[in-house]
Backbone as JSON Lines, residues from 0, in Angstrom:
{"i":0,"aa":"M","n":[4.67,-8.95,-0.36],"ca":[4.8,-10.43,-0.73],"c":[3.4,-10.75,-0.8]}
{"i":1,"aa":"T","n":[3.18,-11.92,0.11],"ca":[1.73,-12.53,0.1],"c":[1.48,-12.84,1.55]}
{"i":2,"aa":"A","n":[0.27,-13.39,1.44],"ca":[-0.3,-13.87,3.05],"c":[0.62,-14.98,3.79]}
{"i":3,"aa":"I","n":[1.65,-15.42,2.77],"ca":[2.49,-16.43,3.58],"c":[3.75,-15.78,3.98]}
{"i":4,"aa":"D","n":[3.82,-14.59,3.97],"ca":[5.19,-13.83,4.02],"c":[5.35,-13.83,5.76]}
{"i":5,"aa":"H","n":[5.64,-14.98,6.21],"ca":[6.18,-14.91,7.54],"c":[7.43,-15.4,7.91]}
{"i":6,"aa":"E","n":[8.18,-15.17,8.93],"ca":[9.34,-15.26,9.1],"c":[9.67,-16.76,9.27]}
{"i":7,"aa":"D","n":[8.81,-17.45,9.78],"ca":[8.86,-19.01,9.95],"c":[8.64,-19.56,8.65]}
{"i":8,"aa":"T","n":[8.37,-19.03,7.57],"ca":[8.29,-19.79,6.22],"c":[9.54,-19.64,5.7]}
{"i":9,"aa":"P","n":[9.99,-20.86,5.15],"ca":[11.37,-21.26,4.43],"c":[11.47,-20.24,3.37]}
{"i":10,"aa":"V","n":[12.42,-19.64,3.25],"ca":[12.82,-18.59,1.98],"c":[12.35,-19.19,0.62]}
{"i":11,"aa":"Y","n":[12.58,-20.42,0.33],"ca":[12.27,-20.59,-0.86],"c":[10.78,-20.62,-1.24]}
{"i":12,"aa":"L","n":[9.92,-21.08,-0.21],"ca":[8.55,-20.77,-0.43],"c":[8.08,-19.42,-0.53]}
{"i":13,"aa":"R","n":[8.67,-18.43,0.38],"ca":[8.36,-16.92,-0.14],"c":[8.89,-16.59,-1.64]}
{"i":14,"aa":"L","n":[9.8,-16.97,-1.98],"ca":[10.5,-16.67,-3.46],"c":[9.25,-17.15,-4.17]}
{"i":15,"aa":"R","n":[8.87,-18.53,-4.02],"ca":[7.96,-19.23,-4.72],"c":[6.72,-18.35,-4.92]}
{"i":16,"aa":"A","n":[6.21,-17.82,-3.67],"ca":[4.94,-17.07,-3.78],"c":[5.05,-15.84,-4.69]}
{"i":17,"aa":"L","n":[6.15,-15.24,-4.6],"ca":[6.49,-14.2,-5.54],"c":[6.38,-14.26,-7.05]}
{"i":18,"aa":"V","n":[6.94,-15.43,-7.28],"ca":[6.72,-16.03,-8.69],"c":[5.18,-16.22,-9.11]}
{"i":19,"aa":"A","n":[4.57,-16.97,-8.12],"ca":[3.17,-17.51,-8.19],"c":[2.4,-16.38,-8.28]}
{"i":20,"aa":"A","n":[2.78,-15.2,-7.62],"ca":[1.79,-14.2,-7.82],"c":[1.88,-13.32,-9.04]}
{"i":21,"aa":"A","n":[3.19,-13.46,-9.36],"ca":[3.61,-12.52,-10.8],"c":[3.01,-13.57,-12.06]}
{"i":22,"aa":"I","n":[2.97,-14.62,-11.92],"ca":[2.27,-15.59,-12.9],"c":[0.69,-15.21,-12.87]}
{"i":23,"aa":"L","n":[0.11,-15.32,-11.54],"ca":[-1.35,-15.2,-11.4],"c":[-1.84,-13.59,-12.01]}
{"i":24,"aa":"R","n":[-0.85,-12.72,-11.74],"ca":[-1.14,-11.19,-12.16],"c":[-1.15,-10.97,-13.71]}
{"i":25,"aa":"G","n":[-0.42,-12.04,-14.22],"ca":[-0.15,-11.77,-15.65],"c":[1.15,-11.2,-15.98]}
{"i":26,"aa":"D","n":[2.24,-11.09,-15.12],"ca":[3.36,-10.57,-15.48],"c":[4.03,-11.39,-16.32]}
{"i":27,"aa":"Y","n":[3.87,-12.83,-16.13],"ca":[4.32,-13.87,-16.88],"c":[3.31,-14.61,-17.28]}
{"i":28,"aa":"R","n":[3.28,-14.69,-18.88],"ca":[2.15,-15.59,-19.49],"c":[2.66,-16.75,-20.07]}
{"i":29,"aa":"A","n":[1.69,-17.56,-20.65],"ca":[2.26,-18.75,-21.3],"c":[3.05,-18.35,-22.32]}
{"i":30,"aa":"G","n":[4.43,-18.91,-22.53],"ca":[5.41,-18.8,-23.32],"c":[6.42,-17.97,-22.96]}
{"i":31,"aa":"D","n":[6.06,-16.96,-21.7],"ca":[7.25,-15.94,-21.31],"c":[8.19,-16.75,-20.44]}
{"i":32,"aa":"Q","n":[9.41,-16.27,-20.54],"ca":[10.46,-16.6,-19.84],"c":[10.53,-16.16,-18.45]}
{"i":33,"aa":"L","n":[10.76,-16.81,-17.29],"ca":[10.95,-16.47,-16.16],"c":[12.38,-15.73,-16.12]}
{"i":34,"aa":"P","n":[12.69,-14.74,-15.17],"ca":[13.96,-14.32,-15.0],"c":[14.97,-15.4,-14.58]}
{"i":35,"aa":"S","n":[16.32,-15.41,-15.17],"ca":[17.24,-16.35,-14.88],"c":[17.38,-16.58,-12.92]}
{"i":36,"aa":"V","n":[17.81,-17.7,-12.88],"ca":[17.78,-17.8,-11.2],"c":[18.89,-16.82,-10.73]}
{"i":37,"aa":"R","n":[20.05,-16.27,-11.41],"ca":[21.0,-15.46,-11.04],"c":[20.31,-14.1,-10.92]}
{"i":38,"aa":"A","n":[19.51,-13.79,-11.8],"ca":[18.91,-12.4,-11.77],"c":[17.89,-12.37,-10.71]}
{"i":39,"aa":"F","n":[17.14,-13.27,-10.7],"ca":[15.87,-13.21,-9.7],"c":[16.69,-13.28,-8.24]}
{"i":40,"aa":"A","n":[17.78,-13.95,-8.03],"ca":[18.41,-14.1,-6.71],"c":[19.17,-12.65,-6.46]}
{"i":41,"aa":"A","n":[19.52,-11.96,-7.25],"ca":[20.21,-10.62,-7.19],"c":[19.21,-9.79,-7.06]}
{"i":42,"aa":"E","n":[17.93,-9.62,-7.78],"ca":[16.86,-8.76,-7.27],"c":[16.39,-8.72,-5.76]}
{"i":43,"aa":"H","n":[16.21,-10.16,-5.49],"ca":[15.81,-10.43,-4.23],"c":[16.63,-10.49,-3.11]}
{"i":44,"aa":"G","n":[17.99,-10.46,-3.48],"ca":[18.94,-10.77,-2.26],"c":[19.19,-12.08,-1.75]}
{"i":45,"aa":"A","n":[18.57,-13.03,-2.49],"ca":[18.58,-14.29,-2.07],"c":[19.9,-15.15,-2.74]}
{"i":46,"aa":"N","n":[20.06,-16.36,-2.22],"ca":[20.84,-17.52,-2.86],"c":[20.53,-18.02,-3.96]}
{"i":47,"aa":"P","n":[21.23,-17.92,-4.93],"ca":[20.73,-18.6,-6.23],"c":[20.25,-20.3,-5.99]}
{"i":48,"aa":"L","n":[21.09,-20.89,-5.17],"ca":[20.42,-22.13,-4.81],"c":[19.13,-22.23,-4.28]}
{"i":49,"aa":"T","n":[18.75,-21.09,-3.67],"ca":[17.21,-21.25,-3.1],"c":[16.32,-20.61,-3.86]}
{"i":50,"aa":"V","n":[16.81,-20.02,-4.88],"ca":[15.85,-19.38,-6.02],"c":[15.67,-20.93,-7.02]}
{"i":51,"aa":"A","n":[16.82,-21.5,-7.14],"ca":[16.66,-22.69,-8.02],"c":[15.73,-23.72,-7.28]}
{"i":52,"aa":"K","n":[15.61,-23.89,-6.18],"ca":[14.73,-24.82,-5.34],"c":[13.46,-24.17,-5.6]}
{"i":53,"aa":"A","n":[13.19,-22.99,-5.45],"ca":[11.63,-22.33,-5.75],"c":[11.18,-22.55,-7.07]}
{"i":54,"aa":"Y","n":[12.25,-22.4,-8.05],"ca":[11.74,-22.65,-9.33],"c":[11.45,-24.22,-9.85]}
{"i":55,"aa":"Q","n":[12.16,-24.97,-8.85],"ca":[12.2,-26.51,-9.17],"c":[10.72,-26.88,-8.98]}
{"i":56,"aa":"T","n":[9.99,-26.14,-8.01],"ca":[8.63,-26.51,-7.48],"c":[7.62,-26.37,-8.61]}
{"i":57,"aa":"F","n":[7.98,-25.19,-9.59],"ca":[7.1,-24.88,-10.53],"c":[7.28,-25.83,-11.78]}
{"i":58,"aa":"Q","n":[8.69,-26.46,-11.96],"ca":[8.84,-27.35,-12.85],"c":[8.15,-28.89,-12.39]}
{"i":59,"aa":"D","n":[8.33,-29.06,-11.15],"ca":[7.83,-30.12,-10.65],"c":[6.32,-30.37,-10.81]}
{"i":60,"aa":"D","n":[5.68,-29.36,-10.67],"ca":[4.15,-29.19,-10.65],"c":[3.77,-28.87,-12.08]}
{"i":61,"aa":"G","n":[4.74,-28.8,-13.16],"ca":[4.22,-28.58,-14.71],"c":[3.89,-27.5,-15.02]}
{"i":62,"aa":"Y","n":[4.13,-26.38,-14.26],"ca":[3.61,-24.91,-14.71],"c":[4.65,-24.39,-15.56]}
{"i":63,"aa":"V","n":[6.03,-24.81,-15.72],"ca":[7.12,-24.12,-16.5],"c":[7.87,-25.39,-16.99]}
{"i":64,"aa":"E","n":[8.45,-25.11,-18.12],"ca":[9.43,-26.07,-18.61],"c":[10.77,-25.45,-18.69]}
{"i":65,"aa":"V","n":[11.84,-26.35,-18.87],"ca":[13.4,-25.63,-18.79],"c":[13.73,-26.13,-20.36]}
{"i":66,"aa":"R","n":[14.23,-24.94,-21.01],"ca":[14.6,-25.03,-22.23],"c":[16.19,-25.16,-22.03]}
{"i":67,"aa":"R","n":[16.93,-26.15,-22.1],"ca":[18.34,-26.29,-21.74],"c":[19.17,-25.22,-22.53]}
{"i":68,"aa":"G","n":[19.84,-24.29,-21.75],"ca":[20.81,-23.5,-22.23],"c":[20.13,-21.97,-22.48]}
{"i":69,"aa":"V","n":[18.73,-22.23,-22.34],"ca":[18.03,-20.98,-22.75],"c":[17.23,-20.3,-21.44]}
{"i":70,"aa":"G","n":[16.43,-21.19,-20.72],"ca":[16.0,-20.74,-19.6],"c":[14.77,-21.33,-19.22]}
{"i":71,"aa":"M","n":[13.85,-21.02,-18.22],"ca":[12.61,-21.67,-17.91],"c":[11.18,-20.64,-18.34]}
{"i":72,"aa":"F","n":[10.28,-21.36,-18.86],"ca":[9.38,-20.82,-19.69],"c":[7.87,-21.37,-19.13]}
{"i":73,"aa":"V","n":[7.09,-20.32,-18.99],"ca":[5.58,-20.82,-18.47],"c":[4.96,-21.53,-19.51]}
{"i":74,"aa":"L","n":[4.4,-22.48,-19.07],"ca":[3.57,-23.48,-20.02],"c":[2.26,-23.23,-20.31]}
{"i":75,"aa":"P","n":[1.6,-23.37,-21.29],"ca":[0.02,-23.1,-21.48],"c":[-0.74,-23.89,-20.6]}
{"i":76,"aa":"G","n":[-1.67,-23.14,-20.01],"ca":[-2.66,-23.8,-19.14],"c":[-1.97,-23.43,-17.65]}
{"i":77,"aa":"A","n":[-0.92,-23.07,-17.45],"ca":[-0.21,-22.77,-16.16],"c":[-0.92,-22.03,-15.22]}
{"i":78,"aa":"V","n":[-1.37,-20.76,-15.82],"ca":[-1.93,-19.85,-15.14],"c":[-3.29,-20.28,-14.5]}
{"i":79,"aa":"E","n":[-4.06,-21.03,-15.2],"ca":[-5.2,-21.53,-14.69],"c":[-5.35,-22.62,-13.55]}
{"i":80,"aa":"R","n":[-4.15,-23.55,-13.82],"ca":[-3.99,-24.62,-12.88],"c":[-3.19,-23.95,-11.57]}
{"i":81,"aa":"L","n":[-2.43,-22.93,-11.76],"ca":[-1.83,-22.52,-10.53],"c":[-2.79,-21.81,-9.62]}
{"i":82,"aa":"C","n":[-3.63,-21.09,-10.45],"ca":[-4.8,-20.26,-9.59],"c":[-5.76,-21.54,-8.86]}
{"i":83,"aa":"V","n":[-6.09,-22.55,-9.43],"ca":[-6.81,-23.52,-8.49],"c":[-6.0,-24.19,-7.55]}
{"i":84,"aa":"A","n":[-4.63,-24.22,-7.81],"ca":[-3.74,-24.87,-6.67],"c":[-3.58,-23.66,-5.85]}
{"i":85,"aa":"E","n":[-3.33,-22.32,-5.93],"ca":[-3.08,-21.39,-4.85],"c":[-4.5,-21.28,-4.06]}
{"i":86,"aa":"R","n":[-5.66,-21.18,-4.92],"ca":[-6.87,-21.24,-3.96],"c":[-7.19,-22.24,-2.95]}
{"i":87,"aa":"E","n":[-6.62,-23.39,-3.5],"ca":[-6.9,-24.57,-2.44],"c":[-5.75,-24.35,-1.5]}
{"i":88,"aa":"R","n":[-4.46,-24.03,-1.6],"ca":[-3.65,-23.75,-0.57],"c":[-4.07,-22.91,0.34]}
{"i":89,"aa":"F","n":[-4.62,-21.62,-0.15],"ca":[-5.17,-20.6,0.68],"c":[-6.43,-21.2,1.51]}
{"i":90,"aa":"L","n":[-7.26,-21.81,0.94],"ca":[-8.32,-22.17,1.54],"c":[-8.14,-23.32,2.83]}
{"i":91,"aa":"T","n":[-7.24,-24.03,2.43],"ca":[-6.91,-25.38,3.36],"c":[-5.94,-24.71,4.47]}
{"i":92,"aa":"G","n":[-4.88,-24.0,4.04],"ca":[-3.74,-23.71,4.86],"c":[-3.65,-22.21,5.41]}
{"i":93,"aa":"H","n":[-4.22,-21.26,4.76],"ca":[-4.07,-19.85,5.15],"c":[-5.3,-19.56,6.1]}
{"i":94,"aa":"W","n":[-6.52,-19.88,5.21],"ca":[-7.8,-19.23,5.88],"c":[-8.15,-19.98,7.15]}
{"i":95,"aa":"P","n":[-7.9,-20.94,7.5],"ca":[-8.31,-21.28,8.89],"c":[-7.59,-20.64,9.78]}
{"i":96,"aa":"R","n":[-6.21,-20.33,9.82],"ca":[-5.44,-19.59,10.73],"c":[-6.09,-18.0,10.74]}
{"i":97,"aa":"I","n":[-6.2,-17.46,9.47],"ca":[-6.75,-16.32,9.4],"c":[-8.16,-15.77,9.99]}
{"i":98,"aa":"R","n":[-9.08,-17.12,9.82],"ca":[-10.26,-17.06,10.62],"c":[-10.25,-17.14,12.0]}
{"i":99,"aa":"Q","n":[-9.24,-18.01,12.53],"ca":[-9.1,-17.94,14.0],"c":[-8.46,-16.84,14.52]}
{"i":100,"aa":"H","n":[-7.62,-16.13,13.9],"ca":[-7.26,-14.78,14.18],"c":[-8.15,-13.69,14.1]}
{"i":101,"aa":"I","n":[-9.09,-13.72,13.01],"ca":[-10.29,-12.84,13.15],"c":[-11.32,-12.96,14.6]}
{"i":102,"aa":"D","n":[-11.38,-14.49,14.61],"ca":[-12.26,-14.63,15.93],"c":[-11.78,-14.3,17.08]}
{"i":103,"aa":"L","n":[-10.23,-14.35,17.36],"ca":[-9.59,-14.04,18.29],"c":[-9.69,-12.37,18.89]}
{"i":104,"aa":"L","n":[-9.52,-11.86,17.62],"ca":[-9.81,-10.45,17.96],"c":[-10.99,-9.84,18.05]}
{"i":105,"aa":"G","n":[-11.91,-10.74,17.93],"ca":[-13.27,-10.15,17.89],"c":[-13.97,-9.21,16.58]}
{"i":106,"aa":"L","n":[-13.27,-9.52,15.54],"ca":[-13.51,-8.81,14.45],"c":[-14.69,-9.42,13.68]}
{"i":107,"aa":"D","n":[-15.54,-8.37,13.01],"ca":[-16.61,-8.91,11.98],"c":[-16.04,-8.98,10.48]}
{"i":108,"aa":"P","n":[-16.04,-10.25,10.19],"ca":[-15.81,-10.6,8.9],"c":[-16.22,-9.89,7.79]}
{"i":109,"aa":"R","n":[-17.52,-9.45,7.83],"ca":[-18.26,-8.59,7.12],"c":[-17.73,-7.21,6.96]}
{"i":110,"aa":"A","n":[-17.39,-6.62,7.96],"ca":[-16.67,-5.44,8.13],"c":[-15.33,-5.28,7.54]}
{"i":111,"aa":"L","n":[-14.69,-6.38,7.67],"ca":[-13.46,-6.61,7.17],"c":[-13.4,-6.41,5.58]}
{"i":112,"aa":"L","n":[-14.31,-7.19,5.09],"ca":[-14.81,-7.2,3.69],"c":[-15.04,-5.89,3.15]}
{"i":113,"aa":"E","n":[-15.76,-5.13,3.87],"ca":[-16.25,-3.93,3.45],"c":[-15.18,-2.68,3.9]}
{"i":114,"aa":"D","n":[-14.16,-3.18,4.34],"ca":[-13.01,-2.04,5.18],"c":[-13.5,-1.3,5.99]}
{"i":115,"aa":"R","n":[-14.49,-1.69,6.84],"ca":[-15.07,-1.16,8.14],"c":[-14.68,-1.78,9.27]}
{"i":116,"aa":"A","n":[-13.65,-2.29,9.11],"ca":[-12.96,-3.11,10.57],"c":[-12.53,-2.43,11.54]}
{"i":117,"aa":"I","n":[-12.19,-1.18,11.49],"ca":[-11.69,-0.37,12.56],"c":[-12.78,0.31,13.33]}
{"i":118,"aa":"A","n":[-12.68,-0.25,14.59],"ca":[-14.02,0.33,15.61],"c":[-13.57,1.24,16.57]}
């Protein structure tokens, strides 16, 4: 999954992170249809209502549109706007905790970036 794959993170947010990563990787581009709620739920062993809640966040944020009776489609510009939002979420939510953990363990951030962290 992603950096937010923690047991204390609500399931719908973990599922949302999976879809967000897929959009950012280019698995789903502008105009592409997301998997149906039922198909995504079956693939990930999740409750369809939980998947629907995750999908709803993308609709609320304007990254996808629902075509009644057809499905949910990625909107033009969604990738760029989602990237900006996910960067902000990482820098304000995840990075401070990661940085604290790096400091707690006495790791050298430069060595981490160069894959030389194991001492």
